[in-house]
C-alpha positions as CSV (number, residue, x, y, z in Angstrom):
1,M,-60.3,98.6,82.3
2,T,-58.9,102.2,82.5
3,G,-55.4,101.7,81.2
4,P,-53.9,103.2,78.1
5,L,-54.6,102.3,74.5
6,V,-51.7,100.2,73.2
7,L,-51.1,100.4,69.4
8,I,-48.7,98.1,67.8
9,E,-47.5,99.2,64.3
10,P,-44.6,97.2,62.7
11,Y,-44.6,99.6,59.7
12,A,-44.5,102.9,61.7
13,H,-41.0,103.7,60.4
14,R,-42.3,104.2,56.9
15,L,-43.1,107.7,55.7
16,G,-46.8,108.6,55.3
17,G,-49.5,106.3,54.2
18,H,-52.8,104.8,55.3
19,H,-51.6,103.0,58.3
20,Q,-49.4,105.8,59.7
21,H,-52.4,108.2,59.5
22,A,-54.6,105.9,61.5
23,L,-51.9,105.4,64.1
24,V,-51.5,109.1,64.7
25,A,-55.2,109.9,64.6
26,L,-56.0,107.2,67.2
27,A,-53.1,108.4,69.5
28,Q,-54.4,112.0,69.2
29,A,-57.9,110.8,70.2
30,R,-56.6,109.0,73.2
31,P,-53.8,111.0,75.1
32,G,-51.4,108.7,76.9
33,T,-51.5,106.0,74.2
34,V,-48.6,103.6,74.2
35,V,-47.2,103.0,70.6
36,V,-45.0,100.0,70.1
37,A,-43.0,100.4,66.9
38,P,-40.3,97.8,66.6
39,Y,-38.4,99.6,63.9
40,G,-39.0,103.1,65.1
41,V,-41.4,105.8,63.8
42,G,-41.0,108.1,60.8
43,A,-40.1,111.7,61.6
44,E,-43.4,113.2,60.7
45,A,-45.4,110.7,62.7
46,A,-43.0,110.9,65.6
47,A,-43.5,114.6,65.9
48,A,-47.3,114.2,65.8
49,L,-47.2,111.4,68.4
50,C,-45.0,113.5,70.7
51,T,-47.5,116.4,70.4
52,A,-50.3,114.0,71.2
53,G,-48.6,112.9,74.4
54,A,-48.1,109.3,73.2
55,R,-45.3,107.1,74.6
56,V,-43.4,105.6,71.7
57,T,-41.1,102.6,72.3
58,G,-39.4,99.7,70.7
59,P,-39.1,96.2,72.2
60,V,-38.6,96.4,76.0
61,G,-37.7,93.6,78.3
62,A,-35.6,90.5,77.9
63,A,-38.3,88.3,76.4
64,A,-39.2,91.0,73.9
65,R,-35.6,91.5,72.9
66,V,-35.0,87.8,72.4
67,L,-38.1,87.5,70.2
68,F,-37.1,90.6,68.2
69,V,-33.6,89.3,67.5
70,A,-35.1,85.9,66.5
71,A,-37.5,87.7,64.2
72,N,-34.8,89.6,62.5
73,S,-32.7,86.5,62.0
74,V,-35.6,84.7,60.5
75,A,-36.3,87.7,58.2
76,I,-32.7,87.6,56.9
77,L,-33.2,83.9,56.1
78,S,-36.4,84.8,54.2
79,V,-34.6,87.4,52.1
80,A,-31.9,84.9,51.3
81,G,-34.4,82.3,50.4
82,R,-36.3,84.6,48.0
83,R,-33.1,85.2,46.2
84,V,-32.1,81.6,45.9
85,F,-35.6,80.3,44.9
86,A,-36.6,83.3,42.7
87,S,-36.3,81.2,39.5
88,R,-39.5,79.4,38.2
89,R,-37.4,76.3,37.6
90,W,-37.7,75.5,41.3
91,P,-40.9,73.6,42.4
92,G,-43.7,75.8,43.7
93,G,-43.3,74.5,47.3
94,L,-39.7,75.7,47.4
95,R,-40.5,79.1,45.9
96,R,-43.2,79.6,48.5
97,S,-40.9,78.6,51.4
98,P,-39.3,82.0,51.9
99,H,-42.8,83.6,52.2
100,Q,-43.6,81.0,54.9
101,I,-40.5,82.1,56.7
102,T,-41.7,85.7,56.4
103,L,-44.9,84.8,58.1
104,L,-42.9,83.3,61.0
105,A,-40.8,86.4,61.2
106,R,-43.9,88.6,61.4
107,C,-45.3,86.4,64.1
108,L,-42.2,86.8,66.2
109,I,-42.2,90.6,65.7
110,E,-45.8,90.7,66.9
111,A,-45.0,88.6,69.9
112,A,-42.1,90.9,70.8
113,C,-44.4,93.9,70.7
114,L,-47.1,92.1,72.7
115,R,-44.4,91.2,75.4
116,T,-43.5,94.9,75.4
117,A,-47.1,95.9,75.8
118,R,-47.6,93.4,78.7
119,R,-44.6,94.9,80.5
120,L,-45.4,98.6,80.0
121,A,-49.2,98.5,80.3
122,P,-50.2,95.6,82.6
123,D,-53.8,96.8,82.7
124,P,-54.4,98.2,79.1
125,G,-57.6,99.7,77.8
126,A,-57.0,97.9,74.6
127,V,-54.1,96.2,72.7
128,V,-54.3,96.4,68.9
129,V,-52.0,95.3,66.2
130,L,-52.7,97.8,63.5
131,S,-50.9,95.9,60.6
132,A,-51.1,92.3,61.5
133,S,-50.0,89.2,59.7
134,E,-52.6,87.1,58.0
135,A,-51.3,83.9,59.7
136,L,-50.1,82.4,63.0
137,H,-52.6,84.5,65.1
138,G,-52.6,82.0,68.0
139,A,-48.9,81.6,68.0
140,A,-48.4,85.4,68.3
141,A,-50.9,85.5,71.2
142,L,-49.2,82.6,73.1
143,L,-45.7,83.9,72.6
144,G,-46.7,87.4,73.4
145,G,-48.6,86.4,76.5
146,L,-51.4,88.9,75.9
147,P,-54.9,88.9,74.3
148,H,-55.2,91.4,71.5
149,L,-57.2,92.7,68.6
150,R,-55.5,92.5,65.2
151,F,-56.4,94.2,61.9
152,V,-55.7,91.8,59.0
153,H,-55.6,93.9,55.8
154,E,-55.2,91.3,53.1
155,K,-54.3,87.8,52.1
156,V,-50.8,87.8,50.7
157,T,-50.0,84.2,51.2
158,T,-51.3,81.3,53.2
159,E,-49.9,78.7,55.6
160,D,-48.3,75.7,54.0
161,A,-48.0,72.3,55.8
162,A,-45.3,73.3,58.4
163,L,-47.0,76.5,59.4
164,R,-50.4,74.8,59.5
165,L,-48.9,72.3,62.0
166,L,-47.5,75.2,64.1
167,G,-50.9,76.9,63.8
168,R,-52.7,73.8,65.1
169,L,-50.3,73.5,68.1
170,A,-50.9,77.1,68.9
171,R,-54.7,76.9,68.4
172,P,-55.5,77.6,72.1
173,G,-54.0,81.0,71.5
174,E,-56.7,81.9,69.0
175,K,-59.2,82.3,71.9
176,R,-57.1,85.3,73.0
177,V,-57.4,87.0,69.6
178,R,-60.1,88.8,67.7
179,A,-59.5,89.5,64.1
180,L,-60.7,92.7,62.5
181,Y,-61.2,92.6,58.7
182,P,-61.4,96.1,57.0
183,T,-63.7,94.7,54.3
184,A,-66.1,91.7,53.9
185,A,-64.0,90.5,50.9
186,V,-60.9,90.1,53.1
187,R,-63.0,88.3,55.7
188,D,-64.4,86.0,53.1
189,Q,-60.8,85.2,51.9
190,L,-59.4,84.4,55.2
191,A,-62.2,83.0,57.4
192,P,-62.3,79.6,55.6
193,A,-58.6,79.1,56.5
194,F,-59.1,80.1,60.1
195,P,-62.6,78.9,61.0
196,R,-62.0,79.0,64.8
197,L,-60.6,82.5,64.8
198,P,-63.2,85.0,66.1
199,G,-63.5,88.1,63.8
200,E,-65.7,90.8,62.4
201,V,-65.6,93.4,59.7
202,R,-64.5,96.8,60.8
203,T,-63.2,99.8,58.7
204,F,-59.6,100.5,59.5
205,A,-59.2,104.1,58.3
206,V,-60.3,106.9,60.6
207,D,-61.5,110.4,60.0
208,D,-59.5,113.1,61.8
209,G,-61.9,115.9,60.7
210,R,-59.2,117.8,58.8
211,R,-61.1,118.8,55.6
212,L,-59.2,120.9,53.1
213,S,-60.0,124.6,53.3
214,D,-60.6,126.9,50.4
215,A,-57.3,128.6,51.2
216,E,-55.4,125.3,51.0
217,R,-57.0,124.5,47.7
218,E,-56.1,127.8,46.2
219,G,-52.5,127.5,47.5
220,A,-52.2,124.0,46.2
221,R,-53.4,124.9,42.7
222,A,-51.0,127.8,42.6
223,A,-48.1,125.5,43.7
224,F,-48.8,123.3,40.6
225,D,-49.5,126.2,38.4
226,I,-53.0,125.0,37.6
227,P,-55.1,127.9,36.2
228,A,-58.6,128.8,37.5
229,G,-60.3,127.3,34.5
230,G,-58.2,124.2,34.4
231,H,-59.3,120.8,35.6
232,A,-57.0,118.5,37.6
233,V,-57.0,114.9,38.8
234,C,-54.6,113.4,41.3
235,L,-53.3,109.8,41.2
236,V,-51.9,109.0,44.7
237,G,-49.8,106.1,46.0
238,G,-47.3,103.6,44.7
239,W,-48.1,101.6,41.6
240,W,-48.6,98.2,43.2
241,P,-49.9,95.1,41.3
242,H,-53.5,95.6,42.6
243,K,-53.7,99.0,40.9
244,D,-54.7,99.1,37.3
245,I,-52.2,101.6,35.8
246,D,-52.7,100.0,32.4
247,V,-56.3,101.2,32.1
248,I,-55.2,104.8,32.9
249,D,-52.4,104.5,30.4
250,A,-54.9,103.4,27.7
251,A,-57.5,106.1,28.7
252,L,-55.3,109.2,28.7
253,P,-54.6,109.2,24.9
254,R,-58.4,109.1,24.4
255,L,-59.0,112.4,26.2
256,K,-60.8,115.1,24.3
257,E,-60.4,117.8,27.0
258,P,-57.2,119.1,28.5
259,L,-56.4,117.7,32.0
260,H,-53.8,118.3,34.7
261,L,-52.7,115.0,36.2
262,V,-50.9,115.2,39.6
263,V,-49.0,111.9,40.3
264,A,-47.6,111.3,43.8
265,G,-46.1,108.2,45.4
266,H,-43.6,105.4,45.2
267,P,-42.9,103.3,43.3
268,L,-43.7,104.9,39.9
269,D,-42.8,103.7,36.4
270,E,-40.7,106.4,34.7
271,T,-41.3,105.0,31.2
272,T,-45.1,105.3,31.7
273,L,-44.7,108.8,33.1
274,A,-42.6,109.9,30.1
275,R,-45.3,108.6,27.8
276,W,-47.9,110.6,29.6
277,Q,-45.7,113.7,29.6
278,D,-45.8,113.6,25.8
279,L,-49.6,113.4,25.5
280,P,-51.1,116.6,23.9
281,R,-54.0,117.0,26.3
282,V,-52.2,116.0,29.5
283,R,-50.2,118.3,31.7
284,L,-48.3,116.1,34.0
285,H,-47.1,117.0,37.5
286,T,-45.1,114.5,39.5
287,V,-44.3,114.3,43.2
288,P,-42.1,111.2,43.4
289,G,-41.2,109.2,46.5
290,P,-43.2,108.5,49.7
291,V,-44.8,111.8,50.7
292,S,-45.6,113.3,54.0
293,E,-49.2,114.0,55.2
294,E,-48.7,117.7,54.6
295,V,-47.5,117.2,51.1
296,L,-50.3,114.8,50.5
297,R,-52.8,117.6,51.5
298,I,-51.2,119.8,48.8
299,V,-51.7,117.1,46.2
300,Y,-55.3,116.5,47.1
301,G,-55.9,120.2,47.4
302,A,-54.9,120.8,43.8
303,A,-57.3,118.2,42.4
304,D,-60.9,118.5,41.3
305,A,-61.1,114.7,41.9
306,A,-58.9,111.8,43.0
307,L,-58.6,108.8,40.6
308,V,-58.6,105.2,42.0
309,A,-58.3,102.4,39.5
310,R,-58.0,98.8,40.6
311,H,-58.2,95.4,38.9
312,R,-61.6,93.7,39.1
313,G,-62.0,91.6,42.2
314,V,-59.6,93.5,44.5
315,G,-61.5,93.7,47.8
316,K,-59.0,95.1,50.3
317,E,-59.8,98.5,51.9
318,S,-58.7,101.4,49.8
319,G,-56.9,104.0,51.9
320,L,-57.2,106.3,48.9
321,V,-61.0,106.1,48.8
322,M,-61.0,106.9,52.5
323,G,-58.4,109.6,52.0
324,T,-60.6,111.4,49.6
325,V,-63.5,111.4,52.0
326,R,-61.5,112.7,55.0
327,H,-59.9,115.4,52.8
328,G,-63.1,116.4,51.2
329,V,-62.1,115.6,47.6
330,P,-64.4,114.1,44.9
331,L,-63.7,110.6,43.6
332,I,-63.4,108.9,40.2
333,V,-63.2,105.1,41.0
334,S,-63.5,101.8,39.2
335,D,-66.2,99.3,40.1
336,H,-63.6,96.7,41.0
337,D,-65.3,95.9,44.4
338,P,-69.1,95.3,44.3
339,I,-69.6,96.2,48.0
340,L,-67.7,99.5,47.6
341,T,-69.6,100.2,44.4
342,T,-72.9,99.7,46.3
343,L,-71.8,102.1,49.0
344,L,-70.8,104.8,46.4
345,N,-73.8,104.5,44.1
346,G,-75.9,107.6,44.2
347,Q,-73.2,109.7,45.9
348,D,-72.9,113.1,44.1
349,W,-69.2,113.3,45.0
350,A,-68.3,109.9,43.4
351,R,-68.1,108.9,39.7
352,I,-67.9,105.2,39.0
353,F,-66.5,103.7,35.8
354,P,-66.3,100.0,34.8
355,A,-63.1,98.4,35.9
356,E,-60.5,97.8,33.1
357,D,-62.5,99.9,30.6
358,P,-60.2,102.8,29.3
359,A,-62.9,104.3,27.1
360,A,-65.3,104.7,30.1
361,L,-62.5,106.2,32.2
362,A,-61.6,108.7,29.5
363,E,-65.3,109.7,29.3
364,A,-65.4,110.2,33.1
365,L,-62.3,112.3,33.0
366,D,-63.6,114.4,30.1
367,H,-66.9,114.8,32.0
368,L,-65.1,116.9,34.6
369,T,-65.1,119.9,32.3
370,A,-68.9,120.0,31.8
371,D,-70.1,118.6,35.1
372,P,-67.6,118.5,37.9
373,P,-68.6,116.4,40.9
374,Q,-69.6,117.9,44.3
375,R,-67.2,117.8,47.2
376,P,-68.0,115.2,49.8
377,G,-70.3,116.6,52.5
378,T,-70.8,115.8,56.1
379,G,-72.6,112.5,55.3
380,A,-69.8,111.1,53.1
381,A,-68.0,109.4,56.0
382,D,-71.1,107.6,57.1
383,A,-71.7,106.5,53.5
384,V,-68.5,104.6,53.4
385,G,-68.4,103.5,57.0
386,L,-65.5,105.8,58.0
387,P,-65.5,106.3,61.8
388,T,-64.1,109.2,63.7
389,A,-60.8,108.6,65.5
390,A,-62.6,108.9,68.8
391,G,-65.3,106.5,67.7
392,Q,-62.7,104.0,66.5
393,A,-60.9,104.2,69.8
394,A,-64.1,103.6,71.7
395,F,-64.9,100.6,69.6
396,L,-61.5,99.1,70.1
397,T,-61.7,99.6,73.9
398,D,-65.2,97.9,74.0
399,A,-64.1,95.0,71.8
400,F,-61.0,94.4,73.8
401,R,-63.0,94.5,77.1
402,L,-65.2,91.8,75.7
403,L,-62.3,89.7,74.6
404,A,-60.6,90.0,77.9
405,K,-63.7,88.8,79.7
406,E,-63.9,85.8,77.4
407,C,-60.3,85.0,78.1
């Protein structure tokens, strides 16, 4: 197959982030890529995709448009259901029902995108859903009429009885799908629920080779007014439930050395930020809201290390860990994921502290003054399994070719 790479990204309209970076990097690696984005593409990503020569489109064709309208109607029903059944006085099955409807809406969106891909690229080099639903894989393939690869990033919810029935009816479609799990932990969570779904572990993030230069670092530190002798850590990304902000909150008052803390992302908690602002040894810098890739480079450039703290047991791929590697920034990370910890052990650019241990985190932050970590070298990407964009595109093409032959 010599056709274009087709990338489906339902969240391409959002600003910045792990998924948008992978989308752009893959398109840059494969000129002529077709990007199917049902809700459009954010301004920064759109400009980069245009420069890369990618074709960006929403749903095209009567079948795709019908599926897209149906998906949006179902999504509206899901939102209404979440409002109605938000109270814990309702039985668990009713409270879960809106999330089941969300899974159906995501399936219909994927099917609309697959129909579009089938119309625009009848002989594709590969078709990949970059941010796929964790359920109804076979139904998406049957409704979309196209075999495809799908990255399943995490288990948010599972199929209840009604969706399990739909899944069984659409089981023949699973033969036209290959799941890609960014980590073994995600695979182990989902594989028991879908024993007939072919799948393998494959890192999602890609390396675009754009390491921070010395000039960028100097400019970034100047932008935040961080002096030459000062030490800075960045905390990037929204404060979602899997992140352990509480351990950071408990560690910062224990610091013995002064520290610049650069916080960027959305959502953030203003009460917590105000508390950090008042700490005697913390100089806080905030960049609120979703940030663009170029602003993110400034945040990373200002830091001596990036801080990643997650609750123990969280096993989904960390775009932040991968981001530090591709930017060339040292890492301070919790040992929340045993597999990730094994990969990082012995790396001179990574400092690991026990998850949910504020005293250990404070010690790691203080240690920056006496013994700052090395910057990730050329072997850092290999250490965490981070492929180049070209290598990832080649893998996706080969995997799709095998899947097409099996179909």
